[in-house]
C-alpha positions as CSV (number, residue, x, y, z in Angstrom):
1,M,86.0,-55.1,-30.0
2,Q,85.3,-57.3,-27.0
3,S,85.7,-61.0,-27.6
4,L,82.8,-63.3,-26.7
5,T,85.1,-65.4,-24.6
6,N,85.7,-62.4,-22.4
7,I,82.1,-62.1,-21.3
8,S,81.8,-63.2,-17.7
9,L,79.6,-66.0,-16.5
10,K,77.7,-63.5,-14.3
11,T,76.8,-61.4,-17.4
12,I,75.7,-64.5,-19.4
13,V,73.5,-65.7,-16.5
14,Q,71.9,-62.3,-16.0
15,K,70.9,-62.1,-19.7
16,Q,69.6,-65.7,-19.6
17,V,67.5,-65.1,-16.5
18,K,65.9,-62.0,-18.1
19,W,65.3,-63.9,-21.3
20,K,64.0,-67.1,-19.7
21,A,61.8,-65.3,-17.2
22,K,59.9,-63.6,-20.0
23,L,60.0,-66.5,-22.4
24,Y,58.5,-69.0,-19.9
25,I,55.8,-66.7,-18.6
26,S,53.2,-69.1,-19.9
27,A,54.1,-71.4,-17.0
28,L,52.7,-68.8,-14.6
29,S,49.6,-68.4,-16.7
30,S,49.0,-72.1,-16.5
31,L,49.3,-72.0,-12.7
32,V,46.7,-69.2,-12.5
33,I,44.3,-71.3,-14.6
34,V,44.9,-74.4,-12.5
35,Q,44.5,-72.6,-9.2
36,I,41.2,-70.9,-10.3
37,I,39.8,-74.2,-11.5
38,F,40.9,-75.9,-8.3
39,G,39.4,-73.1,-6.2
40,V,36.0,-73.4,-8.0
41,L,35.9,-77.2,-7.6
42,T,36.6,-77.0,-3.9
43,S,34.4,-74.0,-3.1
44,G,31.3,-76.2,-2.6
45,S,32.4,-78.2,0.4
46,G,35.8,-76.9,1.2
47,N,38.9,-79.0,1.8
48,A,37.1,-80.8,4.6
49,S,33.5,-80.8,5.7
50,T,31.5,-82.1,8.6
51,G,27.9,-81.6,9.9
52,H,26.0,-81.8,13.2
53,G,22.3,-81.8,13.6
54,R,19.8,-82.0,16.5
55,G,16.1,-81.4,16.0
56,N,15.6,-78.4,13.8
57,L,19.2,-77.3,14.3
58,N,21.7,-78.3,11.7
59,I,25.3,-76.9,11.7
60,Q,27.6,-77.5,8.8
61,F,31.4,-76.9,9.1
62,S,33.4,-76.4,6.0
63,I,37.2,-75.9,6.4
64,Y,39.0,-73.9,3.7
65,S,42.7,-74.4,4.0
66,I,45.7,-73.2,2.0
67,D,47.3,-76.6,2.3
68,T,45.7,-78.1,-0.8
69,F,46.5,-75.0,-2.8
70,L,50.1,-75.5,-1.7
71,I,50.1,-79.1,-2.9
72,V,48.8,-78.1,-6.3
73,T,51.4,-75.4,-6.6
74,A,54.3,-77.7,-5.5
75,I,53.3,-80.3,-8.1
76,W,53.2,-77.5,-10.7
77,A,56.7,-76.4,-9.7
78,F,58.0,-79.9,-10.0
79,I,56.5,-80.3,-13.5
80,V,57.7,-76.9,-14.7
81,A,61.2,-77.5,-13.4
82,L,61.3,-80.8,-15.4
83,L,60.1,-79.0,-18.5
84,F,62.9,-76.4,-18.1
85,T,65.4,-79.2,-18.7
86,T,63.7,-80.8,-21.8
87,K,65.1,-80.4,-25.3
88,A,62.4,-78.0,-26.4
89,Y,63.3,-75.5,-23.6
90,R,67.0,-76.0,-24.0
91,T,66.8,-75.1,-27.7
92,D,65.8,-71.6,-26.6
93,D,69.3,-71.2,-25.1
94,L,70.6,-71.0,-28.6
95,S,69.1,-67.5,-28.8
96,A,71.8,-66.3,-26.4
97,I,75.4,-67.1,-25.5
98,S,75.2,-70.0,-23.1
99,S,76.6,-73.2,-21.8
100,R,75.0,-76.0,-19.9
101,T,76.3,-74.6,-16.6
102,S,75.1,-71.0,-17.3
103,S,71.7,-72.4,-18.4
104,A,71.4,-74.5,-15.2
105,I,72.2,-71.5,-13.1
106,A,69.7,-69.3,-15.0
107,N,67.0,-72.0,-14.6
108,I,67.6,-72.0,-10.9
109,F,67.2,-68.3,-10.6
110,V,64.1,-68.3,-12.8
111,M,62.6,-71.2,-10.6
112,I,63.2,-69.1,-7.5
113,I,61.6,-66.0,-9.0
114,Y,58.6,-68.1,-10.2
115,S,58.3,-69.7,-6.8
116,F,57.9,-66.3,-5.2
117,I,55.3,-65.3,-7.8
118,A,53.6,-68.7,-7.4
119,V,53.1,-67.9,-3.6
120,I,51.4,-64.6,-4.5
121,I,49.2,-66.4,-7.0
122,M,48.3,-69.1,-4.5
123,I,47.5,-66.7,-1.7
124,S,45.5,-64.5,-4.1
125,T,43.4,-67.5,-5.3
126,Y,42.8,-68.6,-1.8
127,Y,41.5,-65.1,-0.7
128,L,39.4,-64.9,-3.8
129,Q,37.8,-68.3,-3.0
130,V,37.1,-67.3,0.6
131,F,35.7,-63.9,-0.2
132,G,33.7,-65.2,-3.1
133,I,32.1,-67.8,-0.9
134,S,31.4,-65.2,1.8
135,L,29.6,-63.0,-0.7
136,M,27.6,-65.8,-2.4
137,E,26.8,-68.0,0.6
138,K,23.2,-67.4,1.8
139,K,23.7,-69.2,5.0
140,S,25.8,-68.1,8.0
141,F,29.5,-67.9,7.1
142,I,32.2,-67.4,9.7
143,I,35.8,-66.7,8.7
144,E,38.6,-67.5,11.2
145,N,42.3,-66.7,10.8
146,I,41.9,-65.0,7.5
147,F,45.3,-63.4,7.7
148,I,48.2,-65.7,6.7
149,S,51.3,-65.4,8.9
150,P,54.7,-64.6,7.5
151,S,56.1,-67.9,8.7
152,T,53.4,-69.7,6.7
153,L,54.3,-67.7,3.6
154,L,57.9,-68.6,4.1
155,L,56.9,-72.3,4.5
156,C,54.9,-72.1,1.2
157,F,57.9,-70.5,-0.6
158,S,60.4,-73.0,0.7
159,S,58.1,-75.9,-0.2
160,I,57.6,-74.7,-3.8
161,C,61.4,-74.0,-4.1
162,L,62.1,-77.5,-2.8
163,F,59.9,-79.2,-5.4
164,G,61.3,-77.0,-8.1
165,A,64.8,-77.9,-7.1
166,I,64.0,-81.6,-7.1
167,G,62.5,-81.3,-10.6
168,L,65.6,-79.4,-11.9
169,L,67.9,-82.0,-10.4
170,L,66.0,-84.9,-11.7
171,G,65.7,-83.4,-15.2
172,T,69.4,-82.3,-15.4
173,S,70.7,-85.7,-14.1
174,F,69.1,-87.6,-17.0
175,K,70.9,-85.3,-19.5
176,G,74.3,-86.2,-17.9
177,P,76.6,-89.2,-18.0
178,L,75.3,-92.6,-17.1
179,V,77.2,-92.7,-13.8
180,I,75.5,-89.5,-12.7
181,K,72.1,-90.8,-13.7
182,I,72.7,-93.9,-11.5
183,L,74.1,-91.9,-8.6
184,V,71.2,-89.4,-8.6
185,S,68.6,-92.1,-8.9
186,I,70.0,-93.9,-5.9
187,F,70.2,-90.6,-4.0
188,M,66.6,-89.7,-4.8
189,L,65.4,-93.3,-3.9
190,L,67.3,-93.3,-0.6
191,G,66.0,-89.8,0.2
192,F,62.4,-90.8,-0.3
193,I,62.9,-94.1,1.7
194,L,64.4,-92.2,4.6
195,I,61.6,-89.6,4.6
196,F,58.8,-92.2,4.7
197,I,60.3,-94.7,7.1
198,S,62.3,-92.4,9.4
199,P,61.1,-92.3,13.0
200,Y,62.0,-88.7,13.1
201,L,59.4,-87.7,10.5
202,R,56.8,-87.2,13.2
203,H,59.2,-84.9,15.0
204,L,59.9,-83.0,11.8
205,I,56.1,-82.3,11.4
206,L,55.9,-81.0,14.9
207,L,58.6,-78.4,14.3
208,S,57.7,-74.8,13.8
209,N,57.1,-73.4,10.3
210,L,60.3,-71.4,10.5
211,M,62.4,-74.5,11.3
212,I,60.8,-76.6,8.6
213,S,61.3,-73.8,6.1
214,V,65.0,-73.6,6.9
215,I,65.3,-77.4,6.4
216,Y,63.4,-77.2,3.1
217,L,65.6,-74.4,1.9
218,L,68.8,-76.2,2.8
219,V,67.7,-79.3,0.9
220,A,66.7,-77.1,-2.0
221,L,70.1,-75.5,-1.9
222,L,71.7,-79.0,-2.0
223,C,69.6,-79.9,-5.0
224,F,70.5,-76.7,-6.8
225,S,74.2,-77.2,-6.1
226,L,74.0,-80.8,-7.5
227,T,72.2,-79.5,-10.5
228,I,75.0,-77.0,-11.3
229,W,77.6,-79.7,-10.7
230,I,75.9,-82.2,-13.0
231,A,75.5,-79.5,-15.7
232,D,79.2,-78.6,-15.4
233,K,80.3,-82.3,-15.6
234,S,78.0,-82.8,-18.6
235,E,79.6,-79.8,-20.3
236,V,83.1,-81.2,-19.8
237,S,82.0,-84.7,-21.0
238,R,80.4,-83.2,-24.1
239,K,83.6,-81.3,-24.9
């Protein structure tokens, strides 16, 4: 008979990822509902609207952008990642052989999978909004740049991953020792300060989608690594 202590970390993580991905499926359902509601609310005037008139001629421009859908999805990813680290969600780990480290790694993989699915949901909702308006709009309706480029899709995925990584890091840090809580709080505070006051922020915005995606993924990787490290230190301190 194989001892439980001989089961590798890889095997435990794989089982937890499958378990958590199915167990937390309601998180994706909530995203679908939020995106549909948001799409309906913004279908009237778009994300931005302007009008021009002269005599009997009146032209109304409504801009429908995926940017606001991305903001909603990124906020969703941050909240879901925080929920993954709460006591109610961690109790589900008792259903399988786990440790804080394996649970943190599994949460990261689930967050990455959910980020990919969230991009599909976000794009689908955007297309449904645009095509729904084009069918129901009685006035002239012109669609430009309907096809979303792969670089934009990668940017959406990296943005959602980044917010999910920040949520996991923040939630995990407050379950660890006091020193880690203080260090992570200072790290997050300095990070936000540097982002908003840095003179290089304007140059970052002007970068290509691919370059911004790489930066976002690197920061997300750093947050994921810190999450695993904090979970491992918390496990040691608990023992």
